[in-house]
N, C-alpha and C positions, 0 to 999 in steps of 0.2 A: 439468511438463517440468524434465528435470534441467538443473542449473546449468553443468555443464561442456560441454553442447552449444551453448549460446547465447553463448559466448565469443566476443571478436573475435580475429580472427587477424591477426597483423602479420607482414609480410615483413621481416626484417632482414640486414643486411650483403650476403653473396653471394646470397640469395635474392632479391634487388630484381632484377627484369628490365630496368627501364626504363635507357636510355642515358644520360640526362638527369635531373637531380633539382633541385627548388628546396630548398636545403639550410637548416636552422634550427638554431641553437646550443641548448643547454641550457636559457636562459631564454625561447626562442621568438623570439629576434631573428634576422631575415633575414641569412643569409651571401650568399645569391644562387644563381644557376643554375649547377650544376656538372656534370660528369660524375661516372657511377658510380664511376670509381677515383680520381679526386679528392676525393669524399667517404668513400670507404673509406680512403684516406690520411690525410684529417684526423681521421677516429675513432681509427685505429690511433695516431697521434701522441699523441691525448688519453686513450687508454685506453677509449673508449666504443665505442657501437655504433651503426650509421646503422638507424634503424626508420623503414620506412615508414608515415607516418600518414595521408594522403590519396592513396591510389593512383589513384584516379580524375581527379585534377585534371591539369592540362596544363600544365607537366610534372609528375608525382608529386611530394608533398610528402614530404621525409624530415626526420627529428630527430637530432641527435646526442645521444644520451642513454646512460645505463647502463640497459640492458633490464630487468634483473631489479629496479631500483630503480623504474623506470616500470610494470612490471606490479604491483609490491606498492602502489603509490600507487593505481593504478586499481582495484584490488580494495578497497582502503581506502575511495575513492569510494562503490564499489558498496555495502558494506557500510553506511555512512552513508546512503546515499539508501534502502536497504532499512528502517534503523532509523527513519529519518523518516515513512515510509510509516504511515498508520493503517487498520488493519483494522476496517472497521466491518461488525459482524455482527448477527443477529437473535436477540435471547434471548426465550425464552419463559417467562412466568408463568402458571401454572396455578391458577385460582381455582374456587370452586364457590358455588353459588346460595345456600346457607345456611352461608357460612364464618364459623368462629369468629373474635372479635375478634383474640385473640394471631395467630392465622395470617394473617389479614389484615395486621397491623403488620408480621410478617416478610417476607411477600411483597412489600410496600411498601418495605421498607428494601431488599431484593434488588432490587427494580425501580430504586430509585434508584442503587444501585452500578452496575448495568448502564448506566444513562444517563449518569451522571458519566465513565464509560469510553469513551462516545461510541457505545454500542451502540443499535439499534432495540429496542423491547421490543414484543412481541406478547403481548396479554393474552386467554388461551382461557379461558373458563367452560364446562365440559361440564355438560350435565344428564342424570341418570341416572334411569331408570325414570320414575315418573310426575311427577317435577320439571318435566318438559317442559310441562306444563300451567300452570305458573307461570313463563313468561318473564320477566314483569314484575320478579320478584326477581332474576333474572341481570342485567337491563339496569341496575337500581338499584345492584348491587354494582359492575359495570363503571363506572358514572358516578361513583359515590363513590371508586373508587380512582383514577381519572383526575383527579378534584377535589383528592384528597389529595396527588397528584404536584405540583402547582401548576405548576411551569415545564416544562410539556410542550406539544408541539403534536400533535394527532391527525392522523395520517396517513391511517387508514382508520378510519372511524367504526364503532360497533359494528354487527356483522351475524351473522345467523343462517347457519351453515354446517351444515346437516344438524342435529345435536344439540348444536353447538358454537356458542357465541357468541363472534365474535372480534373484536379491534380491535387498532390498531398506533399507537403513541406514537414520539416522537423528543424528544430535549432541545433546548429552544427557547432557551438561553442564547447563542446565537451572535451575539448583539448586536440582536436583532430587537425 
């Protein structure tokens, strides 16, 4: 969804329709219930805008503020909240039943990196051709991989899905 469509809309100055307003100053201290014209007069004297911040209240709540500064601070809060959100993704590590030791270590380092970033790791081990007759090698590789990761919690136990053996692990360092 595009960010420009979910922005809040604020009525300001002459767009406000309510005849009476509960007016707040820049710090948020209550001035009192005044008429719309009185509020506009106070705003003009101070060189500020009257911004309706709670239109559904009785009477509606308006604030004397510099509108551009207010919008800037709101956008700053939005950016800050977006930055603090953690995107948890699922990263996949593909293994083979007869994987070489160096490839195993490389994928292990990759998986540790993904887990440290807070991602879930899906382990996929595909069988090709007649390898499917030796499923125990696949289970052994997955088991060794999970044991080598040490601080992980197995979310989904190793299970065959067609010709692929899959397991899911997450980091277990959250104080458990």
